[in-house]
C-alpha positions, -999 to 999 in steps of 0.1 A, spaced: 129 787 555 113 767 526 104 794 501 76 774 484 58 770 517 67 805 530 51 820 498 18 804 507 14 827 537 10 856 512 -21 839 497 -38 825 528 -74 831 517 -70 822 480 -80 788 467 -49 766 464 -64 732 456 -96 719 441 -101 681 445 -128 657 455 -154 684 446 -140 706 474 -120 738 475 -91 743 499 -73 776 507 -36 781 511 -44 785 548 -59 750 548 -28 736 532 -5 754 557 -25 742 587 -30 706 576 6 702 565 18 715 598 -4 690 616 10 662 593 45 673 602 39 673 639 24 637 636 55 626 616 78 641 642 59 626 671 77 646 697 110 649 678 124 683 666 135 671 632 133 640 611 168 647 599 163 635 564 146 602 572 128 590 542 90 591 543 73 571 515 37 580 508 9 567 486 -24 587 484 -45 598 454 -37 632 438 -54 661 456 -54 681 488 -43 651 509 -12 645 487 -1 682 489 -6 683 527 15 651 532 42 663 508 45 696 525 42 680 559 72 657 551 93 687 541 83 708 571 93 679 594 128 677 579 121 645 561 127 634 525 96 629 505 94 596 485 61 597 465 49 562 454 31 556 421 -5 548 427 -6 526 396 25 505 402 23 469 413 34 457 447 70 446 436 77 481 423 63 497 454 84 474 476 115 481 456 113 519 461 105 515 498 134 492 504 159 510 481 151 544 498 152 527 532 120 545 542 114 546 579 78 559 576 51 549 552 20 571 549 -10 557 530 -46 563 525 -72 536 531 -76 527 495 -40 515 494 -41 497 527 -42 462 511 -12 471 489 8 482 519 -2 455 544 23 429 532 51 452 543 39 454 579 62 426 590 90 450 588 92 463 623 117 490 614 90 509 595 64 531 611 30 529 593 5 558 593 -29 558 577 -36 592 564 -70 596 580 -56 587 614 -35 618 620 -42 633 654 -47 670 661 -14 682 675 0 716 686 37 726 684 63 745 665 84 733 636 121 737 631 134 759 602 146 737 573 177 749 554 175 749 516 206 728 513 188 698 529 177 668 508 140 672 500 128 644 476 137 611 460 120 604 426 128 571 409 138 569 372 118 546 349 146 520 349 148 517 311 185 508 313 186 489 346 170 490 380 153 524 388 177 549 405 166 573 432 172 608 421 178 630 451 170 667 449 175 693 476 151 721 485 175 744 467 173 722 436 136 723 437 135 761 441 160 764 411 137 742 390 105 762 398 118 798 395 129 797 358 95 782 349 76 809 368 95 836 349 96 820 315 60 809 314 47 840 333 29 822 361 7 844 382 -18 842 411 -48 843 387 -38 811 369 -59 780 373 -44 747 361 -59 712 358 -35 685 369 -40 651 353 -4 640 356 11 614 379 25 628 412 56 606 414 70 623 384 88 657 379 62 669 353 32 667 377 51 677 409 73 706 397 59 719 364 22 718 375 17 716 412 47 734 426 47 762 400 10 768 407 14 769 445 46 791 443 25 817 423 -6 817 445 -25 801 417 -51 773 419 -43 736 411 -73 715 403 -70 677 403 -86 650 382 -73 618 397 -82 596 367 -78 605 331 -111 610 314 -114 630 281 -151 638 287 -145 651 322 -115 671 311 -135 689 285 -164 694 309 -140 711 333 -126 733 305 -161 744 295 -167 757 330 -142 784 320 -121 784 352 -90 766 339 -66 787 318 -34 766 319 -29 730 309 1 707 307 1 671 295 20 644 277 16 638 239 -5 607 246 -31 627 265 -33 653 238 -38 624 213 -66 609 233 -83 643 237 -81 648 200 -96 613 193 -125 621 217 -131 656 203 -133 641 167 -163 620 178 -183 650 192 -212 667 174 -202 700 157 -220 722 182 -199 707 211 -167 710 190 -175 747 186 -181 752 223 -148 736 231 -129 757 206 -144 789 220 -132 780 255 -97 766 246 -87 796 225 -89 818 257 -64 796 276 -32 814 285 -8 785 281 -7 749 269 24 728 273 35 693 261 64 673 275 78 640 289 80 626 253 85 639 218 54 657 205 44 643 171 40 672 146 7 657 135 -6 660 171 7 696 174 -10 706 142 -43 689 150 -44 705 185 -38 739 170 -68 733 148 -89 724 178 -76 751 202 -58 778 182 -28 771 204 7 760 193 17 737 222 48 748 240 74 720 240 101 719 266 129 695 276 136 681 310 142 649 330 140 637 366 176 647 372 173 683 361 137 694 362 133 715 331 164 727 312 153 740 278 120 755 267 103 771 237 94 807 243 62 819 259 62 848 235 76 841 200 78 813 175 74 777 185 88 755 158 75 720 154 101 694 165 122 720 184 125 725 221 138 760 222 165 777 243 181 771 278 160 783 308 173 809 332 205 799 350 208 767 330 239 761 309 236 736 279 263 722 256 264 695 229 294 672 228 305 642 207 315 607 220 349 621 230 332 648 251 343 675 226 320 704 216 302 700 183 294 728 160 260 741 151 241 717 129 260 686 142 244 661 166 257 658 201 248 647 236 230 673 257 249 681 288 235 704 315 250 724 344 231 747 368 215 749 403 186 728 390 207 697 386 201 669 412 224 662 441 230 625 437 215 590 430 204 577 464 232 556 480 247 549 445 280 569 443 292 549 413 262 558 391 264 594 404 300 597 393 292 582 359 264 607 354 287 637 354 318 647 334 350 655 353 342 692 350 307 689 365 284 686 335 254 662 338 253 638 309 217 635 298 222 607 273 199 626 249 211 635 214 202 669 199 213 693 172 214 731 175 201 748 144 179 778 135 187 792 169 170 763 187 177 728 200 161 698 183 159 664 200 171 635 178 165 609 205 180 590 234 215 578 228 207 543 241 173 537 224 165 564 198 198 567 180 203 537 158 238 529 145 233 511 112 259 507 84 280 536 97 250 560 100 236 575 131 198 575 125 172 592 146 143 569 155 122 599 163 126 613 127 113 580 112 84 578 137 73 613 127 72 604 90 54 571 97 27 589 117 18 609 86 6 577 68 -32 577 67 -35 541 80 -10 544 109 -22 554 143 11 553 162 45 536 160 77 528 178 110 526 160 140 508 174 174 493 164 179 456 168 214 439 167 226 427 134 260 411 126 263 428 91 249 462 99 255 467 136 218 474 140 189 473 116 158 494 119 126 478 132 92 493 138 60 483 156 28 498 143 -7 504 156 -33 510 128 -64 531 122 -76 503 99 -75 466 100 -47 459 75 -18 475 58 4 464 30 40 465 42 53 465 5 31 496 -2 42 512 30 79 507 20 72 523 -14 55 552 5 85 556 28 109 557 -2 93 589 -13 100 605 20 132 590 35 166 579 22 169 541 18 191 536 49 164 551 71 136 527 59 127 500 85 137 464 76 114 446 102 78 453 109 53 443 136 16 451 140 2 455 175 -31 465 191 -12 490 213 24 498 221 40 491 255 40 523 275 51 536 309 29 555 333 36 588 315 24 573 282 60 571 267 67 541 245 90 517 264 114 507 237 132 482 260 100 462 259 97 466 221 131 451 217 121 421 238 90 416 216 111 416 184 135 392 201 106 368 210 93 370 174 128 362 161 132 332 184 98 319 173 108 321 137 139 301 144 
């Protein structure tokens, strides 16, 4: 029996979902998802891990379809509602989906695929009322395929079992003290681990309420907060930054109202990208909350978290979660001592099963003794882990030094004229790599010479960028994370033009 869905029977009359200005009980979710499952089965007893891709807006319909896929024995493949057709087509073809479920608003996006007679197409408002019983689904079965962002190649399908999902949820329920009286606002994409596991699944496991706001809007978010129903919020740093920017433009009386409401929240979490200390400090000024930072990725769910009770240190991600083992190793896969940088490696029941139909990449992702290689570099100090960056994009190897791009970014964001920045390493014959930075500004201009002088007071010489670019905005993915692969391309284009 799928525990997440079985738990719902304990909370049948409680409100599970709020979306499209309507409230839906756990009983509504159970009944509708059962009907979805029976429609998907269409007389079969079990989909036997056939992939079902689906694209609908966040809300009750999304949850019913996701649960319906699981209850039918299928593997859920959520599609990103903001991705262009080529990206959608890639995921459908790579996962070899045999069924596509879509809502009417995405009909035109899906229509070009209809020539594929192997795929069964179902419009979500065309489900028929059906009666029947559903087979019991074992926890060892594959449950979901989420696709990586593809920053180092084509996106890979990360396969998790129902057991993996359960092992990702339970530590968060315990560590963050979820309970049935919680009410969370979900503004995160639902093709990503953050929105699916940390927010939606944890809420529904606990008997809590998950409210949806399909499109990010700072004004609407604060309006929902002021109603005093929501007491838990999770977002990416970019969202917190935008909320802060909106708040700063409000009259003082509205600022005061928001402060009164926010300080009564039970929990506020930031993740999916490094949280700038400046954003953490400003949000604390607005809400009286120190944002809880945690560490995770598509392949593991969450692995490390700052404490719910206790000190949350800026720039640190805390300790391993329940049943998660963490170690730091050097390039030779040897343990590093406290205070020395090393790659984070993870082992536990939360770790994914495989990359979909990609055994070579699956083997490469693990050590011989079964540790998942995250590719992220961290240091363990002051009884906590601190992320230094991604081995491939955030650790710059220049002149024999290993330099954290995140450290330089954090310093740059303290400059009064700098709004945001992205630091990368670009190839150089003499140095191996040199440090380059793209800046977005709060003001029209900045003197690079003055900026370098300012940096020399705060960083050693080998950490000061050598190349600079000013942009209106930085290239970002759907989660708001700066895509450094694109930044490198921009610097290459600029270099080619100068030649």
